[in-house]
Backbone atoms as SQL, in Angstrom:
CREATE TABLE atoms (id INTEGER PRIMARY KEY, chain TEXT, resi INTEGER, resn TEXT, atom TEXT, x REAL, y REAL, z REAL);
INSERT INTO atoms VALUES
  (1, 'A', 1, 'MET', 'N', 0.567, -10.156, 20.936),
  (2, 'A', 1, 'MET', 'CA', 0.333, -9.521, 19.655),
  (3, 'A', 1, 'MET', 'C', 1.628, -8.922, 19.134),
  (4, 'A', 2, 'GLU', 'N', 1.970, -9.268, 17.901),
  (5, 'A', 2, 'GLU', 'CA', 3.168, -8.730, 17.274),
  (6, 'A', 2, 'GLU', 'C', 2.937, -7.274, 16.922),
  (7, 'A', 3, 'THR', 'N', 3.846, -6.408, 17.340),
  (8, 'A', 3, 'THR', 'CA', 3.665, -4.996, 17.033),
  (9, 'A', 3, 'THR', 'C', 4.859, -4.382, 16.334),
  (10, 'A', 4, 'THR', 'N', 6.044, -5.002, 16.410),
  (11, 'A', 4, 'THR', 'CA', 7.222, -4.397, 15.822),
  (12, 'A', 4, 'THR', 'C', 7.797, -5.283, 14.734),
  (13, 'A', 5, 'PRO', 'N', 7.772, -4.813, 13.484),
  (14, 'A', 5, 'PRO', 'CA', 8.329, -5.577, 12.387),
  (15, 'A', 5, 'PRO', 'C', 9.843, -5.460, 12.372),
  (16, 'A', 6, 'ALA', 'N', 10.468, -6.256, 11.528),
  (17, 'A', 6, 'ALA', 'CA', 11.903, -6.106, 11.335),
  (18, 'A', 6, 'ALA', 'C', 12.171, -4.690, 10.839),
  (19, 'A', 7, 'ALA', 'N', 13.235, -4.096, 11.335),
  (20, 'A', 7, 'ALA', 'CA', 13.554, -2.714, 10.971),
  (21, 'A', 7, 'ALA', 'C', 13.794, -2.557, 9.473),
  (22, 'A', 8, 'SER', 'N', 14.028, -3.656, 8.783),
  (23, 'A', 8, 'SER', 'CA', 14.321, -3.555, 7.356),
  (24, 'A', 8, 'SER', 'C', 13.075, -3.482, 6.481),
  (25, 'A', 9, 'GLN', 'N', 11.876, -3.625, 7.049),
  (26, 'A', 9, 'GLN', 'CA', 10.673, -3.620, 6.226),
  (27, 'A', 9, 'GLN', 'C', 10.324, -2.204, 5.764),
  (28, 'A', 10, 'LYS', 'N', 10.241, -2.059, 4.441),
  (29, 'A', 10, 'LYS', 'CA', 9.933, -0.767, 3.835),
  (30, 'A', 10, 'LYS', 'C', 8.506, -0.781, 3.313),
  (31, 'A', 11, 'ILE', 'N', 7.763, 0.256, 3.642),
  (32, 'A', 11, 'ILE', 'CA', 6.386, 0.407, 3.195),
  (33, 'A', 11, 'ILE', 'C', 6.324, 1.640, 2.300),
  (34, 'A', 12, 'LEU', 'N', 5.792, 1.469, 1.099),
  (35, 'A', 12, 'LEU', 'CA', 5.606, 2.577, 0.164),
  (36, 'A', 12, 'LEU', 'C', 4.153, 3.024, 0.206),
  (37, 'A', 13, 'ILE', 'N', 3.935, 4.283, 0.547),
  (38, 'A', 13, 'ILE', 'CA', 2.605, 4.888, 0.546),
  (39, 'A', 13, 'ILE', 'C', 2.463, 5.683, -0.750),
  (40, 'A', 14, 'ILE', 'N', 1.462, 5.324, -1.560),
  (41, 'A', 14, 'ILE', 'CA', 1.173, 6.082, -2.779),
  (42, 'A', 14, 'ILE', 'C', -0.218, 6.676, -2.613),
  (43, 'A', 15, 'ASP', 'N', -0.256, 7.983, -2.371),
  (44, 'A', 15, 'ASP', 'CA', -1.518, 8.677, -2.127),
  (45, 'A', 15, 'ASP', 'C', -1.309, 10.141, -2.465),
  (46, 'A', 16, 'ASP', 'N', -2.267, 10.746, -3.149),
  (47, 'A', 16, 'ASP', 'CA', -2.125, 12.145, -3.547),
  (48, 'A', 16, 'ASP', 'C', -2.451, 13.137, -2.437),
  (49, 'A', 17, 'GLU', 'N', -2.926, 12.665, -1.303),
  (50, 'A', 17, 'GLU', 'CA', -3.281, 13.548, -0.180),
  (51, 'A', 17, 'GLU', 'C', -2.124, 13.611, 0.827),
  (52, 'A', 18, 'PRO', 'N', -1.434, 14.753, 0.922),
  (53, 'A', 18, 'PRO', 'CA', -0.309, 14.865, 1.858),
  (54, 'A', 18, 'PRO', 'C', -0.691, 14.547, 3.306),
  (55, 'A', 19, 'ARG', 'N', -1.887, 14.959, 3.742),
  (56, 'A', 19, 'ARG', 'CA', -2.290, 14.691, 5.136),
  (57, 'A', 19, 'ARG', 'C', -2.461, 13.199, 5.387),
  (58, 'A', 20, 'VAL', 'N', -2.957, 12.477, 4.411),
  (59, 'A', 20, 'VAL', 'CA', -3.098, 11.023, 4.549),
  (60, 'A', 20, 'VAL', 'C', -1.716, 10.384, 4.655),
  (61, 'A', 21, 'ARG', 'N', -0.800, 10.791, 3.775),
  (62, 'A', 21, 'ARG', 'CA', 0.567, 10.241, 3.826),
  (63, 'A', 21, 'ARG', 'C', 1.220, 10.549, 5.163),
  (64, 'A', 22, 'GLN', 'N', 1.038, 11.775, 5.653),
  (65, 'A', 22, 'GLN', 'CA', 1.648, 12.172, 6.929),
  (66, 'A', 22, 'GLN', 'C', 1.096, 11.332, 8.086),
  (67, 'A', 23, 'ALA', 'N', -0.209, 11.134, 8.130),
  (68, 'A', 23, 'ALA', 'CA', -0.812, 10.344, 9.204),
  (69, 'A', 23, 'ALA', 'C', -0.345, 8.885, 9.130),
  (70, 'A', 24, 'LEU', 'N', -0.335, 8.331, 7.923),
  (71, 'A', 24, 'LEU', 'CA', 0.141, 6.951, 7.766),
  (72, 'A', 24, 'LEU', 'C', 1.605, 6.829, 8.167),
  (73, 'A', 25, 'ARG', 'N', 2.415, 7.782, 7.725),
  (74, 'A', 25, 'ARG', 'CA', 3.845, 7.760, 8.061),
  (75, 'A', 25, 'ARG', 'C', 4.030, 7.714, 9.580),
  (76, 'A', 26, 'GLY', 'N', 3.331, 8.566, 10.297),
  (77, 'A', 26, 'GLY', 'CA', 3.462, 8.597, 11.750),
  (78, 'A', 26, 'GLY', 'C', 3.116, 7.266, 12.387),
  (79, 'A', 27, 'SER', 'N', 2.014, 6.679, 11.955),
  (80, 'A', 27, 'SER', 'CA', 1.595, 5.388, 12.515),
  (81, 'A', 27, 'SER', 'C', 2.594, 4.281, 12.188),
  (82, 'A', 28, 'LEU', 'N', 3.093, 4.279, 10.968),
  (83, 'A', 28, 'LEU', 'CA', 4.001, 3.208, 10.542),
  (84, 'A', 28, 'LEU', 'C', 5.386, 3.346, 11.169),
  (85, 'A', 29, 'VAL', 'N', 5.895, 4.569, 11.210),
  (86, 'A', 29, 'VAL', 'CA', 7.207, 4.801, 11.830),
  (87, 'A', 29, 'VAL', 'C', 7.168, 4.417, 13.309),
  (88, 'A', 30, 'ALA', 'N', 6.062, 4.724, 13.978),
  (89, 'A', 30, 'ALA', 'CA', 5.913, 4.375, 15.398),
  (90, 'A', 30, 'ALA', 'C', 5.974, 2.863, 15.612),
  (91, 'A', 31, 'GLN', 'N', 5.640, 2.086, 14.578),
  (92, 'A', 31, 'GLN', 'CA', 5.682, 0.622, 14.672),
  (93, 'A', 31, 'GLN', 'C', 7.006, 0.048, 14.174),
  (94, 'A', 32, 'GLY', 'N', 7.929, 0.910, 13.761),
  (95, 'A', 32, 'GLY', 'CA', 9.253, 0.459, 13.354),
  (96, 'A', 32, 'GLY', 'C', 9.443, 0.252, 11.868),
  (97, 'A', 33, 'TYR', 'N', 8.455, 0.601, 11.059),
  (98, 'A', 33, 'TYR', 'CA', 8.591, 0.463, 9.617),
  (99, 'A', 33, 'TYR', 'C', 9.392, 1.624, 9.044),
  (100, 'A', 34, 'ARG', 'N', 10.072, 1.370, 7.952),
  (101, 'A', 34, 'ARG', 'CA', 10.695, 2.439, 7.168),
  (102, 'A', 34, 'ARG', 'C', 9.672, 2.830, 6.111),
  (103, 'A', 35, 'VAL', 'N', 9.442, 4.112, 5.927),
  (104, 'A', 35, 'VAL', 'CA', 8.359, 4.580, 5.071),
  (105, 'A', 35, 'VAL', 'C', 8.901, 5.367, 3.883),
  (106, 'A', 36, 'LEU', 'N', 8.372, 5.020, 2.726),
  (107, 'A', 36, 'LEU', 'CA', 8.631, 5.743, 1.488),
  (108, 'A', 36, 'LEU', 'C', 7.310, 6.355, 1.056),
  (109, 'A', 37, 'GLU', 'N', 7.366, 7.480, 0.337),
  (110, 'A', 37, 'GLU', 'CA', 6.124, 8.137, -0.070),
  (111, 'A', 37, 'GLU', 'C', 6.178, 8.553, -1.524),
  (112, 'A', 38, 'ALA', 'N', 4.983, 8.559, -2.135),
  (113, 'A', 38, 'ALA', 'CA', 4.815, 9.100, -3.474),
  (114, 'A', 38, 'ALA', 'C', 3.452, 9.778, -3.534),
  (115, 'A', 39, 'GLY', 'N', 3.381, 10.917, -4.219),
  (116, 'A', 39, 'GLY', 'CA', 2.163, 11.698, -4.281),
  (117, 'A', 39, 'GLY', 'C', 1.293, 11.439, -5.495),
  (118, 'A', 40, 'ASP', 'N', 1.761, 10.590, -6.408),
  (119, 'A', 40, 'ASP', 'CA', 0.939, 10.220, -7.552),
  (120, 'A', 40, 'ASP', 'C', 1.426, 8.879, -8.107),
  (121, 'A', 41, 'GLY', 'N', 0.679, 8.348, -9.056),
  (122, 'A', 41, 'GLY', 'CA', 0.983, 7.019, -9.578),
  (123, 'A', 41, 'GLY', 'C', 2.328, 6.917, -10.280),
  (124, 'A', 42, 'GLU', 'N', 2.649, 7.894, -11.110),
  (125, 'A', 42, 'GLU', 'CA', 3.933, 7.856, -11.824),
  (126, 'A', 42, 'GLU', 'C', 5.102, 7.896, -10.846),
  (127, 'A', 43, 'GLN', 'N', 5.016, 8.799, -9.879),
  (128, 'A', 43, 'GLN', 'CA', 6.069, 8.890, -8.866),
  (129, 'A', 43, 'GLN', 'C', 6.116, 7.585, -8.066),
  (130, 'A', 44, 'GLY', 'N', 4.953, 7.014, -7.789),
  (131, 'A', 44, 'GLY', 'CA', 4.894, 5.759, -7.050),
  (132, 'A', 44, 'GLY', 'C', 5.609, 4.629, -7.772),
  (133, 'A', 45, 'ILE', 'N', 5.394, 4.521, -9.075),
  (134, 'A', 45, 'ILE', 'CA', 6.074, 3.484, -9.872),
  (135, 'A', 45, 'ILE', 'C', 7.584, 3.719, -9.843),
  (136, 'A', 46, 'ALA', 'N', 8.011, 4.979, -9.949),
  (137, 'A', 46, 'ALA', 'CA', 9.441, 5.296, -9.922),
  (138, 'A', 46, 'ALA', 'C', 10.068, 4.927, -8.577),
  (139, 'A', 47, 'VAL', 'N', 9.401, 5.306, -7.481),
  (140, 'A', 47, 'VAL', 'CA', 9.922, 4.982, -6.147),
  (141, 'A', 47, 'VAL', 'C', 9.927, 3.464, -5.953),
  (142, 'A', 48, 'PHE', 'N', 8.860, 2.808, -6.387),
  (143, 'A', 48, 'PHE', 'CA', 8.782, 1.351, -6.272),
  (144, 'A', 48, 'PHE', 'C', 9.968, 0.697, -6.979),
  (145, 'A', 49, 'SER', 'N', 10.228, 1.105, -8.205),
  (146, 'A', 49, 'SER', 'CA', 11.309, 0.504, -8.997),
  (147, 'A', 49, 'SER', 'C', 12.677, 0.741, -8.381),
  (148, 'A', 50, 'LYS', 'N', 12.875, 1.914, -7.801),
  (149, 'A', 50, 'LYS', 'CA', 14.174, 2.265, -7.215),
  (150, 'A', 50, 'LYS', 'C', 14.382, 1.641, -5.839),
  (151, 'A', 51, 'GLU', 'N', 13.335, 1.619, -5.010),
  (152, 'A', 51, 'GLU', 'CA', 13.491, 1.277, -3.597),
  (153, 'A', 51, 'GLU', 'C', 13.112, -0.155, -3.214),
  (154, 'A', 52, 'ASP', 'N', 12.370, -0.862, -4.061),
  (155, 'A', 52, 'ASP', 'CA', 11.992, -2.252, -3.803),
  (156, 'A', 52, 'ASP', 'C', 11.346, -2.440, -2.414),
  (157, 'A', 53, 'PRO', 'N', 10.179, -1.822, -2.192),
  (158, 'A', 53, 'PRO', 'CA', 9.544, -1.923, -0.870),
  (159, 'A', 53, 'PRO', 'C', 9.004, -3.323, -0.588),
  (160, 'A', 54, 'ASP', 'N', 8.723, -3.587, 0.683),
  (161, 'A', 54, 'ASP', 'CA', 8.172, -4.866, 1.108),
  (162, 'A', 54, 'ASP', 'C', 6.656, -4.916, 0.962),
  (163, 'A', 55, 'LEU', 'N', 6.002, -3.741, 0.971),
  (164, 'A', 55, 'LEU', 'CA', 4.549, -3.666, 0.858),
  (165, 'A', 55, 'LEU', 'C', 4.184, -2.281, 0.353),
  (166, 'A', 56, 'VAL', 'N', 3.111, -2.203, -0.435),
  (167, 'A', 56, 'VAL', 'CA', 2.626, -0.928, -0.957),
  (168, 'A', 56, 'VAL', 'C', 1.225, -0.660, -0.409),
  (169, 'A', 57, 'LEU', 'N', 1.025, 0.536, 0.141),
  (170, 'A', 57, 'LEU', 'CA', -0.301, 1.030, 0.508),
  (171, 'A', 57, 'LEU', 'C', -0.695, 2.007, -0.589),
  (172, 'A', 58, 'LEU', 'N', -1.782, 1.709, -1.280),
  (173, 'A', 58, 'LEU', 'CA', -2.103, 2.401, -2.525),
  (174, 'A', 58, 'LEU', 'C', -3.526, 2.953, -2.513),
  (175, 'A', 59, 'ASP', 'N', -3.650, 4.252, -2.777),
  (176, 'A', 59, 'ASP', 'CA', -4.963, 4.879, -2.896),
  (177, 'A', 59, 'ASP', 'C', -5.510, 4.623, -4.297),
  (178, 'A', 60, 'ALA', 'N', -6.806, 4.412, -4.412),
  (179, 'A', 60, 'ALA', 'CA', -7.424, 4.193, -5.724),
  (180, 'A', 60, 'ALA', 'C', -7.654, 5.514, -6.450),
  (181, 'A', 61, 'ASN', 'N', -8.024, 6.561, -5.722),
  (182, 'A', 61, 'ASN', 'CA', -8.391, 7.842, -6.332),
  (183, 'A', 61, 'ASN', 'C', -7.195, 8.768, -6.416),
  (184, 'A', 62, 'MET', 'N', -6.585, 8.824, -7.588),
  (185, 'A', 62, 'MET', 'CA', -5.484, 9.752, -7.806),
  (186, 'A', 62, 'MET', 'C', -5.614, 10.323, -9.210),
  (187, 'A', 63, 'PRO', 'N', -5.176, 11.564, -9.388),
  (188, 'A', 63, 'PRO', 'CA', -5.227, 12.143, -10.722),
  (189, 'A', 63, 'PRO', 'C', -4.183, 11.499, -11.639),
  (190, 'A', 64, 'VAL', 'N', -4.349, 11.659, -12.902),
  (191, 'A', 64, 'VAL', 'CA', -3.464, 11.187, -13.966),
  (192, 'A', 64, 'VAL', 'C', -3.504, 9.668, -14.087),
  (193, 'A', 65, 'GLN', 'N', -3.051, 8.959, -13.080),
  (194, 'A', 65, 'GLN', 'CA', -3.029, 7.503, -13.117),
  (195, 'A', 65, 'GLN', 'C', -3.627, 6.991, -11.801),
  (196, 'A', 66, 'ASP', 'N', -4.779, 6.324, -11.888),
  (197, 'A', 66, 'ASP', 'CA', -5.430, 5.885, -10.655),
  (198, 'A', 66, 'ASP', 'C', -4.736, 4.657, -10.060),
  (199, 'A', 67, 'GLY', 'N', -5.145, 4.319, -8.857),
  (200, 'A', 67, 'GLY', 'CA', -4.521, 3.218, -8.140),
  (201, 'A', 67, 'GLY', 'C', -4.694, 1.870, -8.808),
  (202, 'A', 68, 'PHE', 'N', -5.776, 1.677, -9.538),
  (203, 'A', 68, 'PHE', 'CA', -5.985, 0.407, -10.232),
  (204, 'A', 68, 'PHE', 'C', -4.913, 0.207, -11.307),
  (205, 'A', 69, 'GLU', 'N', -4.607, 1.278, -12.045),
  (206, 'A', 69, 'GLU', 'CA', -3.564, 1.204, -13.072),
  (207, 'A', 69, 'GLU', 'C', -2.191, 1.014, -12.434),
  (208, 'A', 70, 'VAL', 'N', -1.934, 1.711, -11.331),
  (209, 'A', 70, 'VAL', 'CA', -0.657, 1.553, -10.624),
  (210, 'A', 70, 'VAL', 'C', -0.518, 0.112, -10.132),
  (211, 'A', 71, 'CYS', 'N', -1.583, -0.425, -9.580),
  (212, 'A', 71, 'CYS', 'CA', -1.579, -1.817, -9.109),
  (213, 'A', 71, 'CYS', 'C', -1.254, -2.768, -10.263),
  (214, 'A', 72, 'ARG', 'N', -1.914, -2.560, -11.393),
  (215, 'A', 72, 'ARG', 'CA', -1.680, -3.403, -12.562),
  (216, 'A', 72, 'ARG', 'C', -0.222, -3.320, -13.009),
  (217, 'A', 73, 'ARG', 'N', 0.332, -2.111, -13.037),
  (218, 'A', 73, 'ARG', 'CA', 1.719, -1.933, -13.483),
  (219, 'A', 73, 'ARG', 'C', 2.711, -2.584, -12.520),
  (220, 'A', 74, 'ILE', 'N', 2.467, -2.432, -11.216),
  (221, 'A', 74, 'ILE', 'CA', 3.352, -3.083, -10.239),
  (222, 'A', 74, 'ILE', 'C', 3.249, -4.595, -10.389),
  (223, 'A', 75, 'ARG', 'N', 2.040, -5.092, -10.544),
  (224, 'A', 75, 'ARG', 'CA', 1.836, -6.535, -10.643),
  (225, 'A', 75, 'ARG', 'C', 2.530, -7.128, -11.865),
  (226, 'A', 76, 'CYS', 'N', 2.730, -6.335, -12.919),
  (227, 'A', 76, 'CYS', 'CA', 3.426, -6.807, -14.119),
  (228, 'A', 76, 'CYS', 'C', 4.905, -7.071, -13.854),
  (229, 'A', 77, 'ILE', 'N', 5.450, -6.418, -12.823),
  (230, 'A', 77, 'ILE', 'CA', 6.888, -6.546, -12.576),
  (231, 'A', 77, 'ILE', 'C', 7.233, -7.161, -11.227),
  (232, 'A', 78, 'SER', 'N', 6.244, -7.360, -10.350),
  (233, 'A', 78, 'SER', 'CA', 6.565, -7.785, -8.990),
  (234, 'A', 78, 'SER', 'C', 5.388, -8.480, -8.316),
  (235, 'A', 79, 'LYS', 'N', 5.705, -9.300, -7.334),
  (236, 'A', 79, 'LYS', 'CA', 4.695, -9.931, -6.490),
  (237, 'A', 79, 'LYS', 'C', 4.621, -9.267, -5.114),
  (238, 'A', 80, 'THR', 'N', 5.265, -8.118, -4.972),
  (239, 'A', 80, 'THR', 'CA', 5.225, -7.370, -3.715),
  (240, 'A', 80, 'THR', 'C', 3.772, -7.126, -3.311),
  (241, 'A', 81, 'PRO', 'N', 3.420, -7.359, -2.050),
  (242, 'A', 81, 'PRO', 'CA', 2.037, -7.166, -1.623),
  (243, 'A', 81, 'PRO', 'C', 1.574, -5.714, -1.760),
  (244, 'A', 82, 'ILE', 'N', 0.319, -5.591, -2.182),
  (245, 'A', 82, 'ILE', 'CA', -0.320, -4.281, -2.363),
  (246, 'A', 82, 'ILE', 'C', -1.627, -4.290, -1.582),
  (247, 'A', 83, 'VAL', 'N', -1.797, -3.292, -0.722),
  (248, 'A', 83, 'VAL', 'CA', -3.055, -3.113, 0.001),
  (249, 'A', 83, 'VAL', 'C', -3.641, -1.787, -0.454),
  (250, 'A', 84, 'MET', 'N', -4.839, -1.843, -1.021),
  (251, 'A', 84, 'MET', 'CA', -5.530, -0.627, -1.435),
  (252, 'A', 84, 'MET', 'C', -6.153, 0.020, -0.200),
  (253, 'A', 85, 'LEU', 'N', -5.969, 1.319, -0.068),
  (254, 'A', 85, 'LEU', 'CA', -6.537, 2.124, 1.016),
  (255, 'A', 85, 'LEU', 'C', -7.339, 3.225, 0.341),
  (256, 'A', 86, 'THR', 'N', -8.655, 3.148, 0.372),
  (257, 'A', 86, 'THR', 'CA', -9.451, 4.058, -0.435),
  (258, 'A', 86, 'THR', 'C', -10.817, 4.345, 0.165),
  (259, 'A', 87, 'VAL', 'N', -11.423, 5.431, -0.276),
  (260, 'A', 87, 'VAL', 'CA', -12.789, 5.749, 0.149),
  (261, 'A', 87, 'VAL', 'C', -13.817, 4.973, -0.667),
  (262, 'A', 88, 'ARG', 'N', -13.407, 4.373, -1.751),
  (263, 'A', 88, 'ARG', 'CA', -14.332, 3.616, -2.601),
  (264, 'A', 88, 'ARG', 'C', -14.756, 2.346, -1.878),
  (265, 'A', 89, 'ASP', 'N', -16.040, 2.267, -1.541),
  (266, 'A', 89, 'ASP', 'CA', -16.500, 1.131, -0.742),
  (267, 'A', 89, 'ASP', 'C', -17.526, 0.266, -1.463),
  (268, 'A', 90, 'ASN', 'N', -17.602, 0.370, -2.789),
  (269, 'A', 90, 'ASN', 'CA', -18.579, -0.464, -3.489),
  (270, 'A', 90, 'ASN', 'C', -17.943, -1.770, -3.965),
  (271, 'A', 91, 'GLU', 'N', -18.766, -2.765, -4.090),
  (272, 'A', 91, 'GLU', 'CA', -18.286, -4.106, -4.443),
  (273, 'A', 91, 'GLU', 'C', -17.543, -4.130, -5.771),
  (274, 'A', 92, 'THR', 'N', -18.006, -3.363, -6.727),
  (275, 'A', 92, 'THR', 'CA', -17.357, -3.338, -8.044),
  (276, 'A', 92, 'THR', 'C', -15.894, -2.927, -7.933),
  (277, 'A', 93, 'ASP', 'N', -15.608, -1.878, -7.162),
  (278, 'A', 93, 'ASP', 'CA', -14.226, -1.421, -7.001),
  (279, 'A', 93, 'ASP', 'C', -13.391, -2.408, -6.194),
  (280, 'A', 94, 'ILE', 'N', -13.983, -3.016, -5.195),
  (281, 'A', 94, 'ILE', 'CA', -13.261, -4.007, -4.390),
  (282, 'A', 94, 'ILE', 'C', -12.867, -5.191, -5.262),
  (283, 'A', 95, 'VAL', 'N', -13.815, -5.697, -6.035),
  (284, 'A', 95, 'VAL', 'CA', -13.540, -6.829, -6.929),
  (285, 'A', 95, 'VAL', 'C', -12.500, -6.438, -7.972),
  (286, 'A', 96, 'ARG', 'N', -12.645, -5.248, -8.539),
  (287, 'A', 96, 'ARG', 'CA', -11.678, -4.777, -9.545),
  (288, 'A', 96, 'ARG', 'C', -10.269, -4.723, -8.969),
  (289, 'A', 97, 'ALA', 'N', -10.135, -4.183, -7.757),
  (290, 'A', 97, 'ALA', 'CA', -8.816, -4.081, -7.131),
  (291, 'A', 97, 'ALA', 'C', -8.209, -5.457, -6.887),
  (292, 'A', 98, 'LEU', 'N', -8.997, -6.360, -6.344),
  (293, 'A', 98, 'LEU', 'CA', -8.484, -7.699, -6.055),
  (294, 'A', 98, 'LEU', 'C', -8.163, -8.449, -7.348),
  (295, 'A', 99, 'ASP', 'N', -8.996, -8.302, -8.370),
  (296, 'A', 99, 'ASP', 'CA', -8.735, -8.946, -9.657),
  (297, 'A', 99, 'ASP', 'C', -7.529, -8.347, -10.375),
  (298, 'A', 100, 'THR', 'N', -7.239, -7.076, -10.093),
  (299, 'A', 100, 'THR', 'CA', -6.084, -6.421, -10.696),
  (300, 'A', 100, 'THR', 'C', -4.783, -6.856, -10.022),
  (301, 'A', 101, 'GLY', 'N', -4.884, -7.398, -8.813),
  (302, 'A', 101, 'GLY', 'CA', -3.689, -7.893, -8.145),
  (303, 'A', 101, 'GLY', 'C', -3.479, -7.420, -6.727),
  (304, 'A', 102, 'ALA', 'N', -4.397, -6.621, -6.196),
  (305, 'A', 102, 'ALA', 'CA', -4.253, -6.182, -4.806),
  (306, 'A', 102, 'ALA', 'C', -4.403, -7.378, -3.867),
  (307, 'A', 103, 'ASP', 'N', -3.651, -7.347, -2.775),
  (308, 'A', 103, 'ASP', 'CA', -3.701, -8.417, -1.773),
  (309, 'A', 103, 'ASP', 'C', -4.668, -8.092, -0.643),
  (310, 'A', 104, 'GLY', 'N', -5.100, -6.856, -0.589),
  (311, 'A', 104, 'GLY', 'CA', -6.042, -6.434, 0.440),
  (312, 'A', 104, 'GLY', 'C', -6.711, -5.150, 0.037),
  (313, 'A', 105, 'TYR', 'N', -7.812, -4.836, 0.713),
  (314, 'A', 105, 'TYR', 'CA', -8.601, -3.646, 0.391),
  (315, 'A', 105, 'TYR', 'C', -9.188, -3.117, 1.688),
  (316, 'A', 106, 'ILE', 'N', -8.834, -1.895, 2.044),
  (317, 'A', 106, 'ILE', 'CA', -9.319, -1.286, 3.277),
  (318, 'A', 106, 'ILE', 'C', -9.979, 0.042, 2.923),
  (319, 'A', 107, 'VAL', 'N', -11.178, 0.245, 3.442),
  (320, 'A', 107, 'VAL', 'CA', -11.936, 1.452, 3.145),
  (321, 'A', 107, 'VAL', 'C', -11.633, 2.530, 4.185),
  (322, 'A', 108, 'LYS', 'N', -11.357, 3.748, 3.696),
  (323, 'A', 108, 'LYS', 'CA', -11.177, 4.913, 4.557),
  (324, 'A', 108, 'LYS', 'C', -12.551, 5.402, 4.997),
  (325, 'A', 109, 'PRO', 'N', -12.714, 5.903, 6.205),
  (326, 'A', 109, 'PRO', 'CA', -11.709, 5.911, 7.270),
  (327, 'A', 109, 'PRO', 'C', -11.517, 4.502, 7.834),
  (328, 'A', 110, 'TYR', 'N', -10.339, 4.248, 8.307),
  (329, 'A', 110, 'TYR', 'CA', -9.979, 2.931, 8.812),
  (330, 'A', 110, 'TYR', 'C', -9.420, 3.067, 10.226),
  (331, 'A', 111, 'ALA', 'N', -9.444, 1.971, 10.953),
  (332, 'A', 111, 'ALA', 'CA', -8.822, 1.938, 12.281),
  (333, 'A', 111, 'ALA', 'C', -7.350, 1.558, 12.094),
  (334, 'A', 112, 'VAL', 'N', -6.455, 2.322, 12.691),
  (335, 'A', 112, 'VAL', 'CA', -5.022, 2.093, 12.532),
  (336, 'A', 112, 'VAL', 'C', -4.642, 0.674, 12.967),
  (337, 'A', 113, 'GLY', 'N', -5.216, 0.210, 14.074),
  (338, 'A', 113, 'GLY', 'CA', -4.912, -1.142, 14.551),
  (339, 'A', 113, 'GLY', 'C', -5.269, -2.202, 13.518),
  (340, 'A', 114, 'GLU', 'N', -6.421, -2.041, 12.871),
  (341, 'A', 114, 'GLU', 'CA', -6.826, -2.992, 11.836),
  (342, 'A', 114, 'GLU', 'C', -5.883, -2.923, 10.642),
  (343, 'A', 115, 'LEU', 'N', -5.522, -1.718, 10.214),
  (344, 'A', 115, 'LEU', 'CA', -4.582, -1.569, 9.100),
  (345, 'A', 115, 'LEU', 'C', -3.274, -2.286, 9.403),
  (346, 'A', 116, 'LEU', 'N', -2.718, -2.049, 10.591),
  (347, 'A', 116, 'LEU', 'CA', -1.451, -2.680, 10.964),
  (348, 'A', 116, 'LEU', 'C', -1.578, -4.198, 11.017),
  (349, 'A', 117, 'ALA', 'N', -2.688, -4.697, 11.543),
  (350, 'A', 117, 'ALA', 'CA', -2.898, -6.152, 11.599),
  (351, 'A', 117, 'ALA', 'C', -3.001, -6.742, 10.195),
  (352, 'A', 118, 'ARG', 'N', -3.713, -6.071, 9.307),
  (353, 'A', 118, 'ARG', 'CA', -3.836, -6.563, 7.924),
  (354, 'A', 118, 'ARG', 'C', -2.490, -6.538, 7.214),
  (355, 'A', 119, 'MET', 'N', -1.708, -5.506, 7.470),
  (356, 'A', 119, 'MET', 'CA', -0.364, -5.445, 6.880),
  (357, 'A', 119, 'MET', 'C', 0.486, -6.611, 7.372),
  (358, 'A', 120, 'ARG', 'N', 0.469, -6.851, 8.682),
  (359, 'A', 120, 'ARG', 'CA', 1.251, -7.962, 9.230),
  (360, 'A', 120, 'ARG', 'C', 0.796, -9.284, 8.619),
  (361, 'A', 121, 'SER', 'N', -0.514, -9.444, 8.466),
  (362, 'A', 121, 'SER', 'CA', -1.059, -10.671, 7.899),
  (363, 'A', 121, 'SER', 'C', -0.579, -10.880, 6.463),
  (364, 'A', 122, 'VAL', 'N', -0.669, -9.833, 5.667),
  (365, 'A', 122, 'VAL', 'CA', -0.216, -9.935, 4.270),
  (366, 'A', 122, 'VAL', 'C', 1.280, -10.198, 4.213),
  (367, 'A', 123, 'LEU', 'N', 2.036, -9.511, 5.042),
  (368, 'A', 123, 'LEU', 'CA', 3.487, -9.718, 5.044),
  (369, 'A', 123, 'LEU', 'C', 3.866, -11.132, 5.483),
  (370, 'A', 124, 'ARG', 'N', 3.113, -11.706, 6.416),
  (371, 'A', 124, 'ARG', 'CA', 3.385, -13.092, 6.834),
  (372, 'A', 124, 'ARG', 'C', 3.147, -14.084, 5.708),
  (373, 'A', 125, 'ARG', 'N', 2.123, -13.829, 4.899),
  (374, 'A', 125, 'ARG', 'CA', 1.725, -14.768, 3.847),
  (375, 'A', 125, 'ARG', 'C', 2.486, -14.617, 2.556),
  (376, 'A', 126, 'THR', 'N', 3.210, -13.562, 2.406),
  (377, 'A', 126, 'THR', 'CA', 3.873, -13.303, 1.122),
  (378, 'A', 126, 'THR', 'C', 5.378, -13.307, 1.277),
  (379, 'A', 127, 'THR', 'N', 6.002, -13.699, 0.241),
  (380, 'A', 127, 'THR', 'CA', 7.458, -13.583, 0.162),
  (381, 'A', 127, 'THR', 'C', 7.767, -12.838, -1.115),
  (382, 'A', 128, 'LYS', 'N', 8.792, -12.025, -1.050),
  (383, 'A', 128, 'LYS', 'CA', 9.150, -11.249, -2.225),
  (384, 'A', 128, 'LYS', 'C', 9.851, -12.147, -3.235),
  (385, 'A', 129, 'SER', 'N', 9.323, -12.163, -4.423),
  (386, 'A', 129, 'SER', 'CA', 10.003, -12.824, -5.544),
  (387, 'A', 129, 'SER', 'C', 9.759, -11.978, -6.782),
  (388, 'A', 130, 'HIS', 'N', 10.792, -11.332, -7.222),
  (389, 'A', 130, 'HIS', 'CA', 10.657, -10.391, -8.350),
  (390, 'A', 130, 'HIS', 'C', 11.103, -11.061, -9.621);
C-alpha cells in the first residue's frame, strides 16, 4: 500500500473550522504532504491562485461563500482535483458537488485511511493542466 506521496505534493484545506484544519493537517503532514490552509472561501481562492496546490480538500458549509461556489470558481480556472469534505450527506448535495466539478465527495465524520486512499486515487487519475 502506497503511503508516502512525493514531498512536492501540496494539499490546500479550505474549511472554516480550525479544529478540522488542524486534524487534517496532522494526518496529511504525517503522510509527507505539504499543507496549505484557508479559513473561508475567499481566502481559499487567494491561496489557491498563489500556491497552485496539487489537490483541494473543500468544506461545503462555510459562511460568505460556500464550498459549491468555491468549487465552481476553482473549476473556471483550473483542473486541479477537488475533494469535498462535508457533513452534508444527502444525494442532492452530492450530485450538486460532482456536477459543479468536484472529483470526490466524503462525508464527515470520515476514516482517515479512506480519505488518504481517495486522495491518492484522485491524484493518480489526474494531471495538472491549468
